[in-house]
N, C-alpha and C positions, 0 to 999 in steps of 0.2 A: 504494500500500500504506500503510494507516494504521498508525502505531505505537502507537496507543492508542484505544480506543473504549469509551464508557460502556456498562455492562451493559444499561441500559435500551434503548439503541439496538440492541444486539446481539439482544436479545429481541424487539424490534419488527420488525426486518427481517433478512433473511439477507445479511449483509455480512461479507466477509473482513477480519479485523483481524490484522495481523502484529506480534507483539511477541516477548518472550523468555520463559523458563520457570524455575520452581523457587521455593523459599522459603528454603532455607538453602544453604550452600556448604561443608559440612564432611563428612568421612568419605567422600569420593568415591573409588571404586576405579578402577584403571586401565581405560581404555576405556569408562567409564561417563559418559554425558551427564547422566543423572538417575536417581534411585531414588525410587519412590513406594510407601511401605509395603512395601518389599522387592522391588517389581517394577521391574526394570531397563530403562532405555532406553539402548541403547549408542550410542557416538559413531559407529560404523559405520552403524547404522540411520539416525541423523540425517543423515549424509553421503549415504546412498543416497536418502533422501526429498528432501533439498535438491537433489541433482543432477536427480532426476526433476521436481521442481517447476520448476526452471529450464528444463528441456527443454519442459515443458508450456507455460509462459509464452511461450517463444520460438516455439512453434508457431502462436501467434495473431498474425495480421498487425497487430493493434492494438498489439502490444508492440514492433514494429519501431522502432528508434531509441531505445528506453528502456534504461537500464542500472541495475542494482541491485548493491550490494556483496555479495560472497559471504557476508560476516558476517551481513548482514540475512537472506539466504535460509536460512542454517543456523539462525539464531535462530528464524526462522519455523517451520522444520521441527521443531526441538526443542520449541518452544512448543506446537505443534499436537499432537505425540505425547504430551506431558505433560498437556495439557488433556483429551485424549481418555481417557487412562488414569485421570485423576482422576474424570472424569464417570462412567466405567464402574464404578469402584470405589464411588462414591457409590451408584449404583443397586444394586450387589450388597450393600453394607453395610446399606442401608435396605430391602432386599428389595422393590424397586420395578422395574417394567418400563415402557418407553415405550409409549404407545398406538400402534396400527397406523397411525394417521393422521399421526404425527409424521414429518417429513422433515428430513434434515440438508442438503438441497440437492445430494445426490450426483448425482441425475439431471440437474439443470440444469448442474452442473459438467461431467459427462461429455459432455453435448450441446455445451456451449460450446467444449470442447477436443477435439472429435471427430477432428480431423486429426492429433493427437499420437499418438505410439507408445502402443498400449494398455497396455504394461507400465509406461510412465512415468505414464500417467493413473491406473493402479491404485495405484502406489507413492505418488504425490503426493496422493492423495485426502484424507488427514487435514489437509493444509495448507489445503484449500479447504472443509472441512466441520466441523472441530473446534469452531469457535465456535458454529455452529448446533446441533451435537450437545450442547454444554454448555448452550445456551439451552433446549433441549428438556428436559434433565435438571433444570434449575432450575425450569422450569414444572411438571414432574411432581412434584418434591419439594414445591414450594409448594402445589400442588393437594392433595397428600396431607395437608399440614399444616392448611390452612384451608378446603378444599372448593372445588369448581369454581364455586360461586355467589358466591365472595367478591369477585370482580372482579380484573381483570388486575394492578392495582397491588399489591393485597394478596397475590396469589399470587406475584408476582415478589419482593416484599419478604420473604415467608416463605421462599421458596426460597433466596434469597441468604443469609439469616440461618442457615438450617439447614446449608447447604453450607459457609459460613464456620466454623461450629462444628465441622463434620467436618474441615475443613482445619486448624483449630487443634490437633486431636488427632492429625493424620496425621504420619507420618515422611517428610518430603519433603526430599530432598537434591539439590542441583544442582551440576554441574561449573562452577567459576568461569570457564571458557572461554565459557560461555553466559550470557545474561541470565536473570533469574529472574522467575517469574510468581507472582502472588498474587491471589486473588479478593477484591477490596475491596468496600466497601459499595455503590459506584456504578460501578466500572469494574475492569478487569483491570489490575493494577499490574505494571510491569516494573522490575527493578533489575539492576545488575551488581555482583558482589562485588569488593572491593578486592584480593583475592588474585590476581586476573587482571590483570597489569600489562603494558601495551604499552610496548615498550622504545625506541621512536623516535617522532618527530613523525608520520612517515608511518603507523606502526602505530596511533598514537592516533587519527588521523583515520579510519583504516580501521575501527576498532572502535567508533566513536561511532554512536549511533542516527541523528543528523542530521549528515551530512557536508556540506562545502562544495559548492555547486552545481557539477556537472561532475566532481566528484572521482572518482566510481565509474568513469567512462569512462577515467580515467587509470590505473586499476589493471591489473595483468597479467591476461590472459584467464582464468587459473586462479583469480583472486580476485574475479571479477565474473560477473554473469549479464546477457547482452545486450551491445549495443555492437558 
Protein backbone atom coordinates (compact mmCIF):
# COMPACT_ATOMS: atom_id res chain seq x y z
CA UNK A 1 0.00 0.00 0.00
CA UNK A 2 1.49 3.30 -1.09
CA UNK A 3 1.06 6.26 1.20
CA UNK A 4 1.52 8.79 -1.57
CA UNK A 5 1.25 8.66 -5.35
CA UNK A 6 1.69 11.50 -7.87
CA UNK A 7 -1.53 12.47 -9.62
CA UNK A 8 0.07 11.89 -12.99
CA UNK A 9 0.74 8.27 -12.07
CA UNK A 10 -2.77 7.80 -10.76
CA UNK A 11 -4.15 9.17 -14.01
CA UNK A 12 -1.90 6.98 -16.10
CA UNK A 13 -2.68 3.65 -14.46
CA UNK A 14 -5.30 2.26 -12.10
CA UNK A 15 -3.25 1.86 -8.93
CA UNK A 16 -4.55 1.95 -5.36
CA UNK A 17 -2.94 4.68 -3.27
CA UNK A 18 -3.71 4.74 0.42
CA UNK A 19 -3.31 7.97 2.40
CA UNK A 20 -5.44 10.16 4.65
CA UNK A 21 -8.25 12.67 4.16
CA UNK A 22 -9.43 16.29 4.63
CA UNK A 23 -8.17 19.88 4.41
CA UNK A 24 -8.92 21.44 7.78
CA UNK A 25 -9.59 20.10 11.26
CA UNK A 26 -11.94 22.57 12.95
CA UNK A 27 -15.65 22.48 13.64
CA UNK A 28 -15.91 18.69 13.73
CA UNK A 29 -19.13 17.35 15.21
CA UNK A 30 -19.25 14.22 17.40
CA UNK A 31 -19.18 11.05 15.33
CA UNK A 32 -18.06 12.95 12.22
CA UNK A 33 -14.98 11.77 10.34
CA UNK A 34 -15.22 14.50 7.72
CA UNK A 35 -17.62 17.03 6.28
CA UNK A 36 -17.42 18.18 2.67
CA UNK A 37 -19.66 21.13 1.88
CA UNK A 38 -22.06 19.91 4.54
CA UNK A 39 -22.06 16.28 3.41
CA UNK A 40 -21.01 14.18 6.38
CA UNK A 41 -18.85 11.07 6.43
CA UNK A 42 -19.38 9.42 9.81
CA UNK A 43 -16.79 7.65 11.92
CA UNK A 44 -19.11 4.63 11.98
CA UNK A 45 -19.11 4.53 8.17
CA UNK A 46 -15.32 4.75 8.11
CA UNK A 47 -15.05 1.90 10.61
CA UNK A 48 -17.46 -0.26 8.61
CA UNK A 49 -15.53 0.33 5.37
CA UNK A 50 -12.19 -0.26 7.10
CA UNK A 51 -13.39 -3.53 8.61
CA UNK A 52 -14.64 -4.73 5.24
CA UNK A 53 -11.45 -3.64 3.50
CA UNK A 54 -9.40 -5.68 5.95
CA UNK A 55 -11.65 -8.71 5.43
CA UNK A 56 -11.33 -8.35 1.65
CA UNK A 57 -7.54 -8.11 1.83
CA UNK A 58 -7.33 -11.14 4.09
CA UNK A 59 -9.39 -13.19 1.65
CA UNK A 60 -6.54 -13.00 -0.85
CA UNK A 61 -3.88 -15.71 -0.35
CA UNK A 62 -1.25 -13.19 -1.48
CA UNK A 63 -1.95 -11.14 1.66
CA UNK A 64 -1.04 -14.05 3.94
CA UNK A 65 1.76 -13.09 6.31
CA UNK A 66 1.28 -9.37 5.78
CA UNK A 67 0.19 -7.00 8.53
CA UNK A 68 -1.16 -3.44 8.32
CA UNK A 69 -1.91 -1.17 11.28
CA UNK A 70 -5.57 -0.51 11.94
CA UNK A 71 -4.78 3.21 11.76
CA UNK A 72 -3.56 2.84 8.18
CA UNK A 73 -6.67 0.91 7.15
CA UNK A 74 -9.01 3.45 8.79
CA UNK A 75 -7.15 6.34 7.15
CA UNK A 76 -7.45 4.55 3.81
CA UNK A 77 -11.19 4.12 4.33
CA UNK A 78 -11.75 7.74 5.35
CA UNK A 79 -9.55 8.99 2.52
CA UNK A 80 -11.38 7.00 -0.11
CA UNK A 81 -14.81 8.08 1.09
CA UNK A 82 -13.72 11.73 1.13
CA UNK A 83 -12.10 11.57 -2.31
CA UNK A 84 -15.17 9.93 -3.78
CA UNK A 85 -17.44 12.55 -2.20
CA UNK A 86 -15.25 15.36 -3.50
CA UNK A 87 -15.16 13.89 -7.00
CA UNK A 88 -18.93 13.46 -7.13
CA UNK A 89 -19.52 16.99 -5.88
CA UNK A 90 -17.17 18.37 -8.54
CA UNK A 91 -19.19 16.61 -11.25
CA UNK A 92 -22.45 17.96 -9.84
CA UNK A 93 -21.19 21.51 -9.32
CA UNK A 94 -19.71 21.68 -12.84
CA UNK A 95 -22.72 19.92 -14.38
CA UNK A 96 -20.57 17.20 -15.91
CA UNK A 97 -21.03 13.47 -16.35
CA UNK A 98 -18.43 10.79 -16.89
CA UNK A 99 -18.42 9.08 -20.29
CA UNK A 100 -19.92 5.59 -20.42
CA UNK A 101 -16.47 4.23 -21.26
CA UNK A 102 -14.94 5.51 -18.00
CA UNK A 103 -14.09 2.71 -15.57
CA UNK A 104 -13.08 3.04 -11.94
CA UNK A 105 -11.71 -0.50 -11.84
CA UNK A 106 -14.65 -1.92 -9.90
CA UNK A 107 -15.00 -4.97 -12.16
CA UNK A 108 -11.32 -5.86 -11.82
CA UNK A 109 -11.50 -5.35 -8.06
CA UNK A 110 -14.52 -7.59 -7.69
CA UNK A 111 -12.88 -10.25 -9.82
CA UNK A 112 -9.64 -10.13 -7.84
CA UNK A 113 -11.45 -10.58 -4.53
CA UNK A 114 -14.20 -12.93 -5.67
CA UNK A 115 -13.61 -15.27 -2.74
CA UNK A 116 -14.41 -12.57 -0.16
CA UNK A 117 -17.82 -12.11 1.42
CA UNK A 118 -19.94 -10.20 -1.13
CA UNK A 119 -21.10 -7.78 1.57
CA UNK A 120 -17.49 -6.91 2.43
CA UNK A 121 -16.60 -6.55 -1.25
CA UNK A 122 -19.49 -4.12 -1.70
CA UNK A 123 -18.68 -2.08 1.41
CA UNK A 124 -14.93 -1.88 0.73
CA UNK A 125 -15.22 -0.93 -2.93
CA UNK A 126 -14.48 2.80 -2.41
CA UNK A 127 -11.06 1.94 -0.94
CA UNK A 128 -10.09 0.16 -4.14
CA UNK A 129 -11.73 2.48 -6.68
CA UNK A 130 -11.75 6.06 -5.32
CA UNK A 131 -8.42 7.03 -6.85
CA UNK A 132 -9.41 5.94 -10.33
CA UNK A 133 -12.81 7.60 -9.95
CA UNK A 134 -11.06 10.86 -9.07
CA UNK A 135 -8.76 10.35 -12.05
CA UNK A 136 -11.74 9.96 -14.34
CA UNK A 137 -13.27 13.13 -12.94
CA UNK A 138 -10.04 15.09 -13.43
CA UNK A 139 -9.89 13.94 -17.05
CA UNK A 140 -13.55 14.84 -17.61
CA UNK A 141 -13.04 18.31 -16.11
CA UNK A 142 -9.84 18.88 -18.08
CA UNK A 143 -11.46 17.75 -21.32
CA UNK A 144 -14.33 20.14 -20.73
CA UNK A 145 -11.83 22.95 -20.13
CA UNK A 146 -9.42 22.50 -23.05
CA UNK A 147 -11.05 20.00 -25.40
CA UNK A 148 -10.38 16.36 -26.20
CA UNK A 149 -7.74 17.23 -28.81
CA UNK A 150 -5.54 19.17 -26.41
CA UNK A 151 -3.45 16.14 -25.45
CA UNK A 152 -3.20 14.14 -22.23
CA UNK A 153 -0.81 16.48 -20.42
CA UNK A 154 -2.87 19.57 -21.16
CA UNK A 155 -6.09 17.81 -20.15
CA UNK A 156 -4.61 16.57 -16.88
CA UNK A 157 -3.14 19.99 -16.04
CA UNK A 158 -6.42 21.76 -16.78
CA UNK A 159 -8.40 19.22 -14.75
CA UNK A 160 -6.13 19.51 -11.73
CA UNK A 161 -6.16 23.31 -11.84
CA UNK A 162 -9.95 23.45 -12.06
CA UNK A 163 -10.48 20.94 -9.25
CA UNK A 164 -7.91 22.68 -7.06
CA UNK A 165 -9.83 25.93 -7.56
CA UNK A 166 -13.03 24.11 -6.56
CA UNK A 167 -11.24 22.71 -3.52
CA UNK A 168 -10.06 26.17 -2.44
CA UNK A 169 -13.67 27.35 -2.24
CA UNK A 170 -15.00 24.14 -0.65
CA UNK A 171 -15.84 23.77 3.04
CA UNK A 172 -13.84 20.66 3.94
CA UNK A 173 -13.50 19.71 7.60
CA UNK A 174 -11.66 16.65 8.90
CA UNK A 175 -11.68 15.00 12.30
CA UNK A 176 -8.10 15.26 13.66
CA UNK A 177 -8.23 11.56 14.49
CA UNK A 178 -7.62 11.03 10.77
CA UNK A 179 -5.04 12.23 8.32
CA UNK A 180 -6.09 14.95 5.93
CA UNK A 181 -6.05 14.91 2.13
CA UNK A 182 -5.59 17.74 -0.31
CA UNK A 183 -5.31 17.61 -4.08
CA UNK A 184 -1.96 19.22 -4.82
CA UNK A 185 -0.46 20.29 -8.12
CA UNK A 186 1.24 16.96 -8.74
CA UNK A 187 0.05 14.60 -6.02
CA UNK A 188 -2.47 13.96 -3.29
CA UNK A 189 -1.05 15.45 -0.09
CA UNK A 190 -1.76 13.97 3.32
CA UNK A 191 -1.34 15.67 6.70
CA UNK A 192 -2.25 15.09 10.32
CA UNK A 193 -3.52 17.93 12.48
CA UNK A 194 -1.65 18.64 15.72
CA UNK A 195 -4.90 18.59 17.70
CA UNK A 196 -4.79 14.79 17.58
CA UNK A 197 -2.08 13.89 20.08
CA UNK A 198 -0.82 10.39 20.81
CA UNK A 199 -0.24 10.04 24.56
CA UNK A 200 2.43 7.35 24.69
CA UNK A 201 5.43 6.19 22.68
CA UNK A 202 3.45 3.10 21.66
CA UNK A 203 0.54 5.27 20.49
CA UNK A 204 2.90 7.57 18.60
CA UNK A 205 4.34 4.61 16.70
CA UNK A 206 0.87 3.24 16.01
CA UNK A 207 -0.33 6.54 14.56
CA UNK A 208 2.60 7.29 12.26
CA UNK A 209 2.38 6.68 8.53
CA UNK A 210 5.66 4.78 8.48
CA UNK A 211 6.10 2.51 11.51
CA UNK A 212 9.19 0.47 12.40
CA UNK A 213 9.51 -2.79 10.52
CA UNK A 214 7.48 -5.50 12.23
CA UNK A 215 5.67 -3.01 14.48
CA UNK A 216 2.19 -3.71 13.08
CA UNK A 217 2.52 -7.41 13.89
CA UNK A 218 3.10 -6.52 17.56
CA UNK A 219 -0.18 -4.64 17.86
CA UNK A 220 -3.22 -6.30 19.48
CA UNK A 221 -5.43 -8.07 16.95
CA UNK A 222 -8.07 -5.36 17.27
CA UNK A 223 -5.54 -2.73 16.15
CA UNK A 224 -4.15 -4.44 13.05
CA UNK A 225 -5.21 -6.15 9.87
CA UNK A 226 -3.52 -9.47 9.16
CA UNK A 227 -0.86 -11.37 11.00
